[in-house]
Every structure is written in C-alpha cells, then in structure tokens.
N, C-alpha and C positions, 0 to 999 in steps of 0.2 A: 549130202552129206557125202561125206569122204566113205562112209561105209555103203554106199547104195542106197539106203534108206531117206525117205522122204521125212522132212520134219513135220509133224502134226499138230501140235502144240506151240503156243506163244513161247513158252519155254525152249523147246527143242530149238525153235527157230534162232532165238538167241544164242543159244550153245551153238548152233552152226554158225552165226554170224562173227561170235568169239573166235571159233576156230579158222575162219577166214583172215580175221585180222591177226590172230597168232601166226598163222603162215605166212603173211605179209610181214610181220616184224622179222621173223625168223630169215625171210629172203632178203631183206634190207639189211639186216647184222651181217649175213656171209658176204653181201656185197661189200660193206665196211672191212671184213676182216680180209678180204681178198684184195682190195686196194692199198690197205694199209700193211699187207704182207707182200706187197707188188707181184703178186701173182697175176694181174690184171694191168695192163697197158690201158690208157686214156680210151682209147676208141672202144675196146672190150667192156670197159665198164660203163660207158656212155649207153651202148648197145644193150646191155643188160640193165641197166637202170632205164631206159625206155620203154622196153620188153616188159619191166615191173609196173611201168606205168600205164600201158596200154592194157594190161591185165585188171588194174586196179579201175581203170577208166570204163572197161565193160562189165564189170561187177556193177559199178555204181548206178550205170545206164540202166542196166537192168531191173535194181532195186528203185528207182526213180520210177520206171515206166509203171513197176508192179503198184508204188504209193501211188501215182496218177491214175491209173486203172480202178484201182480200190477207190478211191474218191469221186471219180465220174459213174460207176456203177451205184454207190451212195447216194449220190445226189439225183441220179435218175430213179431211184426206186423210192425217194422222198418227194420227187416232183409228181412220179405216179399216184403215190398216195396221196397226196393234196388234190389232184384233178379226180382222183375218185371219189373224195369226200365231199368235193363240192358239186357233184352231181345231183 
C-alpha cells in the first residue's frame, strides 16, 4: 500500500487494489487534460501513455502470477492429501 503497510485481510487487499485503480484513473484523466489543453505534443502524449500502459501491465502480470501460484499450491496440497489418504 502507499502508506508502506502490507494488506493483511481480503478487505485491505480490495482497498489497496481500489487505490491502484483510482490512481490509474487519475493518471489517465491528467493525460486527457494535458492533451486537451495542448500542453503536450503527440510524441510526449504517446510516451506518457506507453509508460502508464507498461505500469499497468507490470501490475497485471504480478497479480496474474500470484493467482497462478495460489492455484498451483492449492492443487499441490489437494494432491498431497489425496495421496496420503490412499495409503
């Protein structure tokens, strides 16, 4: 989280994700405002948009990895339990 505290509950994780989404929305709105007010030329707007896209992609990739790791560990535990019960 932005305050340096790691979320411990599902609710805190949801609040943290909501904060990330709010931040991305704010960045997009700032970009739109800058383009509308002609403070940025097309090259700068493209660069800024690419930077925001890359940030979002990194966050999405991290979230996807954690989901896959969680599913993998759950499946491994279930297989271990099933093997143990069959002995």
